[in-house]
C-alpha positions in Angstrom: 0.1 0.0 0.3 1.4 3.5 -1.1 1.7 6.1 1.6 -0.2 9.4 0.7 1.6 12.5 0.6 0.1 15.9 -0.5 -0.2 19.6 -0.3 -3.2 21.6 1.0 -4.3 25.1 -0.7 -6.6 27.8 -2.0 -5.6 28.2 -4.9 -3.8 24.7 -5.9 -4.1 24.0 -9.3 -0.9 26.0 -10.2 1.2 23.9 -7.8 4.7 22.0 -9.4 4.6 20.5 -6.0 3.0 16.7 -7.2 5.5 16.4 -10.1 8.6 17.3 -8.0 8.2 14.8 -4.8 7.0 11.8 -7.3 9.7 12.2 -9.5 11.9 12.0 -6.0 9.8 8.5 -4.9 10.2 7.1 -8.1 14.1 8.0 -8.0 14.2 6.1 -5.5 12.1 3.3 -5.6 9.4 4.4 -2.9 6.3 3.6 -2.0 4.7 6.7 -1.8 2.6 9.3 -3.7 1.7 12.7 -3.9 -0.8 14.7 -5.2 -2.4 18.8 -4.7 -5.8 19.1 -2.7 -7.6 22.6 -2.5 -8.4 23.5 0.9 -9.8 26.1 2.2 -8.7 28.1 5.4 -12.3 26.8 7.3 -11.8 23.5 6.2 -7.9 23.2 7.1 -8.6 21.0 10.5 -11.0 18.7 9.4 -8.4 18.3 6.4 -5.5 17.6 8.3 -7.5 15.5 10.3 -8.7 13.8 7.6 -5.7 13.1 6.2 -4.0 11.9 9.6 -6.8 9.3 10.0 -6.4 7.6 6.6 -2.6 6.8 7.0 -0.8 9.8 5.2 2.3 10.4 5.6 2.2 14.5 5.3 1.2 17.7 3.3 2.8 20.6 2.8 0.7 24.1 2.9 0.4 26.6 0.7 -1.8 30.0 0.1 -4.0 30.8 2.7 -3.0 28.4 5.2 0.4 28.1 7.0 -0.6 30.6 9.4 -3.8 29.2 10.4 -2.1 25.7 11.0 -0.7 27.1 14.2 -4.0 26.6 15.9 -4.1 23.3 14.7 -1.2 21.2 15.1 1.9 20.6 17.3 4.3 23.3 15.8 8.2 23.2 16.3 10.2 26.8 18.2 11.4 27.9 14.6 7.6 27.4 12.8 5.9 29.2 16.0 8.7 32.1 15.9 7.6 32.6 12.0 4.4 32.3 13.0 3.6 30.0 9.7 3.8 26.1 9.4 4.5 25.0 5.2 5.2 21.4 6.6 3.1 19.0 8.5 4.5 15.8 9.2 2.1 12.5 10.6 3.7 10.0 11.9 3.7 11.0 16.0 1.0 13.4 16.3 1.0 15.8 13.7 4.0 18.4 14.0 4.7 21.6 12.2 7.8 22.6 10.7 8.3 25.6 8.1 11.4 25.2 5.4 10.3 28.2 3.7 13.2 30.5 5.1 15.8 27.5 4.7 14.6 27.4 0.6 15.3 31.1 0.1 18.5 31.2 1.9 19.9 28.1 0.1 18.5 30.1 -3.6 20.5 33.2 -2.7 23.5 31.2 -1.9 23.2 29.2 -5.1 23.4 32.1 -6.9 26.2 33.7 -4.7 24.3 36.8 -3.3 25.4 38.0 -0.2 22.7 37.9 3.0 25.1 38.9 5.6 25.3 43.2 5.8 22.7 43.6 2.8 19.7 45.2 2.4 17.0 43.1 1.8 13.6 44.3 0.9 10.7 41.5 1.0 7.5 42.8 0.0 4.2 40.7 1.0 3.7 40.2 4.7 2.1 36.7 4.7 3.0 33.3 5.6 6.2 33.0 3.2 7.6 37.0 4.0 7.6 35.9 7.6 9.8 32.5 7.1 12.2 34.6 4.5 12.3 37.2 7.2 13.2 35.2 10.0 15.9 33.2 8.0 17.2 36.3 6.1 17.6 38.3 9.6 19.1 35.3 11.6 21.6 35.1 8.5 22.6 39.1 8.6 20.5 40.8 6.4 19.2 44.3 6.8 15.6 43.9 6.7 12.7 45.8 5.1 9.5 44.6 4.8 6.7 46.4 2.5 2.9 45.5 2.2 -0.4 46.8 0.7 -1.5 46.8 4.4 1.3 48.6 6.4 0.2 47.4 10.2 0.8 44.0 8.6 4.7 44.9 7.5 5.3 46.8 11.2 4.1 43.7 13.2 6.4 41.9 11.1 9.8 43.8 11.4 8.9 44.1 15.3 8.6 40.5 15.3 12.0 39.4 13.9 13.3 43.0 15.5 15.2 40.8 18.1 17.5 38.2 16.3 17.7 41.2 13.0 20.7 44.1 13.2 17.9 46.5 11.8 14.4 45.7 10.5 11.4 48.5 9.7 7.5 48.0 8.6 6.1 50.6 5.7 3.3 50.5 3.2 4.3 50.3 -0.7 3.4 54.2 -1.5 7.5 54.9 -1.6 8.1 51.4 -3.7 10.8 53.1 -5.9 12.9 55.1 -3.1 12.7 51.5 -1.1 13.8 49.0 -4.1 16.7 52.1 -5.0 17.9 51.6 -1.3 17.8 47.9 -1.6 20.4 44.8 -2.2 18.1 42.5 -2.7 14.5 42.5 -3.7 12.5 39.8 -2.8 8.6 39.4 -4.2 7.0 37.2 -1.4 3.2 38.4 -3.1 1.1 36.4 -5.6 1.2 39.1 -8.1 2.2 38.1 -11.6 1.5 34.4 -10.7 -0.3 32.3 -13.1 -2.9 33.8 -14.7 -2.7 37.3 -13.9 0.9 36.7 -15.6 1.0 40.5 -16.4 1.0 41.7 -12.4 4.6 42.8 -10.8 5.4 45.0 -7.9 7.7 46.7 -9.8 8.9 47.7 -13.4 12.6 48.2 -14.6 12.6 52.2 -13.9 12.1 51.3 -10.7 15.3 49.1 -10.6 19.0 49.1 -10.7 21.9 47.1 -11.7 23.1 46.1 -8.6 20.3 44.5 -7.5 19.2 41.4 -7.0 15.7 39.9 -7.5 14.2 36.9 -6.2 10.5 35.8 -7.3 9.4 33.3 -5.2 6.2 32.9 -7.8 7.4 30.3 -9.9 4.0 29.8 -12.7 5.2 31.1 -14.6 9.0 30.3 -14.7 10.0 33.7 -15.6 7.5 36.6 -13.6 6.7 40.1 -15.3 8.7 41.3 -12.3 12.3 38.5 -13.3 11.5 40.4 -16.8 11.7 43.6 -15.9 15.2 43.1 -13.4 17.3 42.0 -16.6 15.9 44.8 -18.7 17.2 46.9 -15.8 20.5 45.3 -15.3 20.2 43.4 -12.4 20.3 40.0 -11.4 17.1 38.0 -11.3 16.3 34.9 -9.7 13.5 32.4 -10.6 11.7 30.9 -7.9 11.9 27.2 -8.5 14.7 26.7 -6.6 13.0 27.8 -3.1 10.3 25.8 -4.0 12.6 21.9 -4.7 14.8 23.7 -1.9 11.8 23.8 0.4 10.9 20.8 -0.7 13.9 18.9 0.0 13.4 19.8 3.3 9.9 18.6 3.9 11.1 15.4 2.3 14.0 14.9 5.0 11.5 15.6 7.6 8.9 13.0 6.6 10.7 9.9 5.3 14.3 10.9 6.8 16.1 9.8 3.5 18.1 12.2 1.4 16.3 13.7 -1.4 17.4 13.6 -5.0 17.2 17.3 -5.4 18.4 16.8 -9.0 15.9 15.0 -9.8 12.9 17.4 -8.4 14.6 20.0 -10.5 14.5 18.3 -13.3 10.9 17.3 -12.3 9.6 20.9 -11.7 11.9 22.3 -14.8 10.1 19.6 -17.1 6.5 20.7 -16.4 7.4 24.6 -16.2 
């Protein structure tokens, strides 16, 4: 009998996690399968209890469920500090973890982007934003969080202030000035995600050649934001490796097995 894993979210049709994890399971000859399930915030508790009751091995969570899960699962200290869960393991109850920040860190390191001492602008203040802000603040970046609802950005900056060299939150009114002050820009919103691919948080006129731009949206692989970054001469980093690295860490948590990262990457790129 195959062990079932999955990803819960709403929307969920864009997810490439099933292709990535199923490729890894096939590569390793594991009797496991991974599927996407559309689950609303209000139904998350029932869905998790149902998955546990049916013998699921574990699940990932995406928008808009990462913060809601804290009310339901036994989260580890990092996930509690972040205030969001993206990975749940069912081996012993319902244990919650957050691997998003690790994924972003590994993605930037792979592209030889210096984190320590950098001025980092994160746009968005949701679950992924929190994970990335905590991780990269811990790694020594000076953090600015900009969000449509300014108070959410201010609250997040306050939450990470105990580990950050510098942290501030603000609205989006002065996005051009914020970008010009930054070394790294990370889009943690759904702006530009399929099917609304013309959306962007910034244009080339608002960027500079010394900027590194990471878009955690990976469908499409090259978002309009990244196209605009290239026009400005900035370094543009696609979001699939963050997906892969955070997924690889979840794979380790669920199975205790070292995941075949190259196989996972190939599966994601073939889909995209």
